[in-house]
C-alpha positions as CSV (number, residue, x, y, z in Angstrom):
1,M,-9.3,-85.5,232.1
2,P,-10.8,-88.4,230.2
3,P,-8.2,-90.8,228.8
4,R,-7.5,-90.9,225.1
5,K,-7.5,-94.5,223.9
6,G,-4.5,-94.7,221.5
7,S,-3.5,-92.5,218.7
8,D,-6.5,-93.2,216.4
9,P,-7.3,-89.8,215.0
10,W,-11.1,-90.3,215.2
11,L,-11.1,-90.8,219.0
12,P,-12.1,-88.0,221.3
13,V,-9.2,-86.0,222.8
14,A,-8.4,-85.7,226.5
15,Y,-9.7,-82.5,228.1
16,D,-10.3,-81.1,231.5
17,K,-12.9,-78.9,233.0
18,A,-11.0,-75.7,232.3
19,D,-10.7,-76.6,228.6
20,A,-14.4,-77.2,228.3
21,A,-15.2,-74.0,230.2
22,A,-12.9,-71.9,228.0
23,I,-14.5,-73.3,224.8
24,Q,-18.0,-72.8,226.2
25,A,-17.3,-69.2,227.3
26,L,-15.8,-68.5,223.8
27,R,-18.9,-69.8,222.1
28,R,-21.1,-67.6,224.3
29,G,-18.9,-64.6,223.6
30,E,-18.1,-64.2,227.2
31,A,-14.5,-65.6,227.4
32,T,-11.9,-63.7,229.3
33,A,-8.6,-63.0,227.5
34,G,-7.1,-66.1,229.2
35,Q,-10.0,-68.3,228.3
36,Q,-9.8,-67.1,224.7
37,L,-6.1,-68.0,224.5
38,R,-6.7,-71.4,226.2
39,A,-9.6,-72.2,223.9
40,I,-7.8,-71.4,220.7
41,E,-4.7,-73.2,221.7
42,F,-6.7,-76.3,222.8
43,I,-8.6,-76.3,219.5
44,V,-5.5,-75.9,217.3
45,E,-3.0,-77.9,219.2
46,V,-5.1,-80.7,220.8
47,I,-8.3,-81.1,218.8
48,C,-6.7,-80.4,215.4
49,A,-3.3,-81.9,216.4
50,R,-1.7,-79.4,214.2
51,N,1.9,-80.3,215.2
52,D,1.4,-84.0,215.2
53,M,2.5,-86.3,212.4
54,S,-0.6,-87.3,210.5
55,F,1.0,-90.5,208.9
56,R,-0.6,-93.7,210.2
57,P,1.0,-97.0,209.2
58,G,-0.7,-100.4,208.8
59,P,-3.5,-101.9,206.7
60,E,-5.9,-99.0,207.4
61,G,-3.1,-96.4,207.2
62,D,-4.4,-94.5,204.2
63,R,-7.8,-93.9,205.7
64,D,-6.4,-93.1,209.2
65,T,-3.8,-90.8,207.7
66,A,-6.4,-89.0,205.7
67,F,-8.6,-88.5,208.8
68,A,-5.6,-87.2,210.8
69,E,-4.6,-84.9,207.9
70,G,-8.1,-83.5,207.8
71,R,-7.8,-82.5,211.5
72,R,-4.4,-80.9,210.8
73,F,-5.8,-79.0,207.8
74,V,-8.4,-77.3,210.0
75,G,-5.8,-76.3,212.5
76,N,-3.5,-74.9,209.8
77,Q,-6.4,-72.8,208.4
78,I,-7.2,-71.3,211.8
79,V,-3.5,-70.4,212.3
80,K,-3.3,-69.0,208.8
81,L,-6.2,-66.7,209.3
82,A,-4.9,-65.7,212.8
83,K,-1.6,-64.6,211.3
84,L,-2.8,-63.2,207.9
85,P,-2.1,-59.5,207.6
86,L,-5.5,-57.9,207.2
87,G,-4.1,-55.4,204.7
88,K,-3.6,-58.2,202.2
89,L,-7.3,-59.0,202.1
90,A,-9.6,-57.2,199.6
91,E,-12.5,-55.3,201.0
């Protein structure tokens, strides 16, 4: 797993071969049920850092916080759509 250098939100996240394989299989439309779960959890929880605090202190804190909050926003949108009752959507 490549190391993540600090908590700067623009840095690449740490991942391993199984994470990459799951996302690649999902993209090809060939993911097993386990790979589908692994891929979506990795995307939402690691890449989007949905459950992390987005606040970043310091002189560049506003920009860093905005970047981190953008990642969290994407994760929240994915989870929202995953849990949204389809009956509430207009045809």
